C-alpha positions, 0 to 999 in steps of 0.5 A: 643150892648152886647147881653146878659139876661140884655140888653134884659130885657126891651123888653117884646117879643110877643108870646116868652118864654121870659125868655128862649129866653133872656138866649140863644137869636136867634137874626137876624141882616140881611136879603136878599133873602132866608136867614137870618144871625143871630148875631153870623155870622150863615146863616139861610134859611127861611123856612116860609117867616118870618111869611109868610109875605115876598113872594117876599124875604127878603131885595128887595130895590125896597120896600125900596127906595119907602119907603125912598122917600115917607117918605121925601116927606110926612111921615104922614097925618091922614086918618080922613077927609084927605087923600093921593094919595098912599092910593087910588093908592093901593086900586085900585091895591089890587082890581084889584087882588080881585074877582068882586064885591069886589072893596072897601078896608079899610086899617088897620095895622095888621091882628088881626085889619083886622078881628076886622075891618071886624067884625065892618063892618058886624054889620055896615051893618046888622044895615043898613040894618035893620038886628040888630038882626043878632048878632051871629057870627059863627067860626071854632074849631083851627081857628085863626084870631089874637089877639085882642079881636074880633079875641080872641072871634072867635079863636078855638085854646085854648092857644089864650083864656085860659088867656082872659076869657072875649070874646064876646058873641054869637060866635058859632063854627063849627068842624074843617076839619081834620079828621083821614083818611086824614092823608098824603093827599096832596091837597085837601082832598077828604072826609070832605065836609059834615062838612059844615053841621055843619053851617046847624045845627047851623042855625036850633038851633039859627035860620039863621036870627039871625047870622050875618057872618061866618068867616073861613080861607080857609086854616087854616094856624097857627093851622098846614095847614088844607086844605079844603075838596073838596066842603067845601067851596062852601057848606058854601057859599051856606048855607050863601046864604040860610039864608042871612049871610055874609061869611068872608075870612080871607086870611091873610096868603092865600092872595097874591099867597101863594095857586098859585093865588092872593087869596084862594077865586080864587083857590077855586072857591068861592067868600065871601062876605068880605076878610081879608089881611095883611102880604104879602100886603106890603112883611113884610116890613111894617105893614099894613092889609086891609078888601075888601069888596062887593060893596053892603056892602060899598053902603049900609053902606054909603047910610044909613048916611045923606049927609056929615055925617061920615058913619062908625065910625072906624079907626085907627091913622095909617090906610094907613099910607104913608110909608105902602101905599107906600111899598104896592104899591111897593110889588104889582109891584114886584108881577106883574112884576116877575110873582111871584104868577105864580112862586108860582103856578109852584113851588108848586109841586116841594115843596109839593114832597120834603115835602112829602119825610119826611113821612117816618120819625118816628116823623112825624105823618102826612103831609098836604099842598097846593101851597106853604104852608104845615104843618108837624105835629110830634108826641108829646113826652109826653107833647103836643108842648114840641117837636115843641118848642124845634125843632123850637130852633134847627132848627135855630142853624142848620141854618133853620127858620121854624115856629112852632104852637105846634107840628106843623111845617109850611112851607111857602118859599118865591116864590123866592125860586130856587129848590135848596133852597127847597132841603136845606129847607127839608134836615135841617128839616130832619137832625134836625128830626134825631137829636131828635130820 
């Protein structure tokens, strides 16, 4: 197949400058371990685990073989009043990693669907619990919760909202936690925990009994890695408890080892009521997401319905697809057998120190990071996001993939990375920066 503008035209690409891309496409034709290869034969090291979803590295044959075997045995069965063994095994494996009493897992096909599902679970729970007056959701500035209309309604990143004005009502936002004095903080900032008091003000303004849930990314990922201040998440938990509000952690990015523990809730010692996840659930091999809830939420919703009645009128055609479950089970086995979460914890300091070596570069405005995730914020060139967009393209042709949001590069290498890989990532990042001076 020729790779030119005409041959690429039929695919309307997501989150892409379609006209620009098709004029000079960046096509990947192979991936293995820490590397990808473009269609011209160039070798590209993956500095962002794709979109933060391949912590076990690319091309894991264990996952491919499990999916192949499953597709031959049972390619599809709907989960509406039917089931297959794989979904129950995967739910049990995921539950082992979650903090008690979060033991019930609802499968989706993406992080966006997970957020949408979590919002519906919150509504169903409050209705079943006789709390139907809880109509408000609280999110944060600079938040990203996917691209379905529920997630767009919760979004705090303007570009994800401005084209889609018909969003859900009754969404209130708190301030984000990044302040100027936190610049170049490695790990959790010492200052900023008081920003959790925004939730108190919202409760005082609207009434705590009218708020259904608070949605928070433990580390705000897509906006450029905003690490929570010490004590911030704990204080949110306390305020939610005081007012009977559900606390939802969106761990689509932080889930499955990115912070050095299975979930950021464990890392920061704060247990929410609901956790959303996706991406690394299957090591990115098959689209899949999930929502995990406390036992009390599951039991309240299921017990509120008559015997033999459907308790939660929600689901997707491909919920718990057999192939996705096979990929998820194989992925969880890899994480466990290879101790990849511990490996991420052990590699974190070297990774962060390497990223912080960029602090002296004149284009670098700020550095933020925790675990195996870091944000490199660049000074803009007069137009916000223009430098970052060009940087991502130039890095690719320089042999490095890094996801940029605006002028923020987000580094999140796979946990199988060696120190030499970290060095290569940071070296190519610096060399691309140098070319823009």
